[in-house]
matplotlib code that plots the C-alpha trace (Angstrom):
import matplotlib.pyplot as plt

x = [17.5, 15.0, 12.7, 11.4, 10.4, 11.6, 8.0, 7.2, 7.8, 8.6, 5.5, 6.3, 4.4, 5.0, 3.9, 4.9, 2.9, 3.9, 2.7, 5.6, 7.6, 5.2, 4.8, 8.3, 9.1, 6.5, 7.8, 11.3, 10.1, 7.6, 10.3, 11.7, 10.2, 11.6, 8.9, 5.5, 3.7, 1.0, -0.2, 0.7, -0.3, -0.3, -0.2, 1.2, -2.9, -3.4, -0.3, -0.9, -4.5, -3.4, -0.5, -2.9, -4.6, -1.8, 0.7, 3.9, 7.4, 9.1, 7.4, 9.0, 8.4, 8.8, 8.8, 7.5, 3.8, 0.7, -1.8, 0.6, 4.7, 6.7, 8.2, 5.0, 3.9, 6.9, 6.1, 2.7, 3.6, 6.3, 3.5, 0.5, 2.5, 5.9, 7.4, 7.3, 10.2, 10.4, 12.9, 12.8, 13.0, 14.7, 16.1, 18.8, 20.4, 18.7, 19.7, 16.5, 14.6, 17.6, 17.6, 13.2, 13.0, 15.5, 14.1, 10.4, 11.6, 12.8, 15.4, 17.3, 17.4, 18.0, 18.2, 15.7, 18.0, 19.4, 19.7, 17.1, 19.1, 20.2, 16.9, 15.9, 19.0, 18.0, 14.8, 16.2, 18.4, 15.8, 13.5, 16.2, 16.6, 19.8, 19.8, 21.2, 22.7, 25.8, 28.4, 27.2, 23.9, 25.4, 27.5, 24.0, 22.8, 26.2, 26.2, 22.4, 23.5, 25.5, 23.8, 20.6, 19.3, 21.0, 20.4, 17.7, 19.1, 18.0, 20.0, 23.3, 22.5, 21.8, 25.0, 27.0, 25.1, 27.5, 31.0, 34.1, 33.4, 30.0, 31.0, 33.2, 31.2, 28.4, 31.3, 31.8, 28.4, 27.7, 30.4, 28.4, 30.5, 29.2, 29.2, 31.6, 33.7, 33.9, 34.5, 37.7, 38.7, 38.4, 39.7, 36.7, 34.4, 31.2, 28.6, 30.3, 29.9, 26.2, 25.9, 27.1, 25.1, 22.0, 23.0, 23.6, 20.1, 18.6, 20.5, 19.6, 15.9, 16.3, 14.4, 17.1, 20.7, 19.2, 18.1, 21.4, 23.2, 20.9, 21.5, 25.4, 25.4, 22.8, 24.7, 28.3, 29.8, 30.2, 31.2, 30.4, 33.7, 34.8, 34.0, 37.4]
y = [-60.1, -61.9, -60.4, -56.8, -55.0, -51.8, -51.0, -48.5, -48.8, -52.0, -53.4, -54.3, -55.8, -55.4, -57.6, -57.3, -57.6, -54.6, -51.3, -48.9, -51.0, -51.3, -47.4, -47.1, -49.2, -47.5, -44.3, -45.2, -46.9, -44.0, -42.0, -43.6, -43.3, -46.8, -48.5, -48.7, -50.3, -52.3, -53.3, -54.4, -57.1, -57.7, -61.6, -64.4, -65.3, -61.9, -61.6, -64.2, -63.5, -59.8, -61.4, -62.8, -59.6, -57.1, -59.2, -57.9, -58.5, -58.1, -59.3, -57.8, -60.6, -60.5, -64.0, -64.1, -63.5, -64.6, -67.1, -68.0, -67.4, -65.9, -69.3, -70.8, -67.4, -67.8, -71.5, -70.6, -67.5, -69.6, -71.9, -69.4, -66.3, -67.9, -64.9, -63.0, -62.5, -62.7, -61.0, -61.8, -59.3, -60.5, -58.7, -61.7, -64.3, -67.1, -70.5, -72.3, -69.2, -69.0, -72.7, -72.5, -69.7, -70.8, -73.9, -72.5, -70.2, -67.0, -65.1, -63.1, -62.1, -58.2, -57.3, -54.7, -52.4, -51.5, -48.3, -47.1, -47.1, -50.8, -51.6, -49.9, -51.4, -54.7, -54.7, -54.1, -56.8, -59.1, -58.2, -58.7, -62.3, -62.2, -63.1, -61.6, -64.5, -62.9, -65.6, -66.1, -67.1, -69.5, -71.1, -71.4, -73.8, -75.6, -76.9, -77.7, -79.9, -81.7, -83.5, -83.7, -86.6, -87.5, -85.2, -86.0, -88.2, -85.8, -83.1, -84.8, -85.4, -81.5, -80.8, -82.9, -80.4, -77.6, -76.7, -76.6, -72.8, -72.7, -75.5, -73.1, -70.2, -71.9, -72.8, -69.4, -68.0, -71.2, -69.4, -65.9, -64.2, -61.6, -61.1, -58.8, -60.9, -63.6, -61.5, -60.4, -63.9, -65.2, -62.2, -61.7, -58.7, -58.9, -59.3, -62.6, -63.8, -62.9, -64.8, -67.7, -67.7, -67.1, -70.5, -72.4, -71.6, -72.5, -75.8, -77.0, -75.9, -73.7, -70.5, -68.3, -68.0, -69.2, -72.1, -73.0, -72.5, -75.1, -77.6, -77.2, -78.2, -80.9, -82.4, -82.1, -79.5, -77.7, -79.4, -77.5, -76.0, -74.8, -71.1, -69.4]
z = [67.0, 69.2, 71.4, 71.0, 67.9, 67.4, 66.9, 70.2, 73.7, 75.4, 77.2, 81.2, 83.6, 87.2, 90.0, 93.5, 96.6, 98.0, 96.8, 98.0, 95.7, 92.7, 92.8, 93.0, 89.8, 88.2, 88.7, 87.6, 84.5, 83.3, 83.2, 80.5, 77.1, 76.0, 78.5, 78.8, 81.9, 81.2, 84.0, 88.1, 89.9, 93.4, 93.0, 90.9, 90.0, 89.3, 87.1, 84.9, 84.3, 83.5, 81.6, 79.0, 78.4, 78.6, 76.6, 78.5, 76.5, 79.9, 83.4, 86.9, 89.1, 93.1, 94.4, 97.9, 97.0, 98.3, 96.4, 93.9, 94.5, 91.4, 90.7, 90.4, 88.1, 86.2, 85.2, 84.4, 81.9, 80.3, 79.3, 78.6, 77.4, 76.1, 74.0, 77.6, 79.4, 83.3, 85.4, 88.9, 91.6, 94.7, 97.8, 98.4, 96.1, 97.6, 96.3, 96.2, 94.5, 92.0, 90.8, 90.8, 89.1, 86.2, 85.7, 85.9, 82.9, 84.3, 82.0, 84.8, 88.5, 89.9, 93.3, 94.2, 95.2, 91.5, 90.1, 88.3, 85.3, 86.2, 86.3, 82.7, 81.1, 82.7, 81.1, 77.5, 77.9, 78.5, 75.7, 73.3, 74.3, 76.3, 80.2, 83.3, 85.3, 87.5, 87.9, 91.7, 90.0, 87.6, 90.5, 92.3, 89.2, 88.6, 92.7, 92.2, 89.2, 90.7, 92.7, 90.1, 88.0, 84.8, 81.6, 79.1, 76.8, 74.0, 75.8, 74.9, 71.2, 71.0, 72.4, 70.2, 67.1, 68.3, 66.8, 69.0, 68.9, 70.3, 72.8, 73.9, 74.1, 75.7, 78.5, 78.8, 79.0, 81.8, 83.6, 83.6, 81.6, 79.6, 75.6, 76.0, 78.4, 76.0, 72.9, 74.8, 76.0, 72.5, 70.7, 68.3, 68.1, 70.1, 67.6, 66.5, 69.9, 69.7, 66.3, 68.1, 71.5, 69.0, 67.1, 70.3, 71.6, 68.3, 68.2, 71.7, 70.9, 74.1, 75.1, 75.9, 77.6, 80.9, 79.5, 77.8, 81.1, 82.8, 79.8, 79.9, 83.5, 83.0, 80.2, 82.0, 79.5, 82.4, 86.2, 89.1, 90.7, 87.0, 87.7, 88.4]

ax = plt.figure().add_subplot(projection="3d")
ax.plot(x, y, z, "-o")
ax.set_aspect("equal")
plt.show()
């Protein structure tokens, strides 16, 4: 399993310009022994500086912030701390933010009104190297890809390295299906799907599931409008 090592709590950095929101998130996370809050930042610039010292495994990132917004901060974190996973906190599923955040290296999205247990589960999911991409989020990515520039030729070459089964799995991932749903669709164990996804990410040379989805649309493996 990529991501978190099982030697102690998960290190999480909270980034939000709203003091109450930060306090609420800290309270929720502090109630769970499997998570350690290693810092709080009120803007993107502070987040990037703090992250270098605190080495968080997961960053909860607000989008609208002064000085440096969440998308720009995500891009900087992806470059300076590639092992950190960024989970975007949003009050709405805003198309422009979604596309920008995935391109910047975010691993998933979470609505701020999420229940505490879902927030904790989401942090563990992202730390384990999986992504949180709802079908509505992937649809946004697809629609944007339909009008985007032609794909990087090397991405097409990497895509050809996938086996037929891996391509099937990637298509389902790109449609917003969870590992459990893909396992049911393909009549295999969920652990088999996880292995396929890990191989896909390795062969495509991408960071995680979210980046694999982008590549699937970019290269035309999955077409916009294909989501049922």
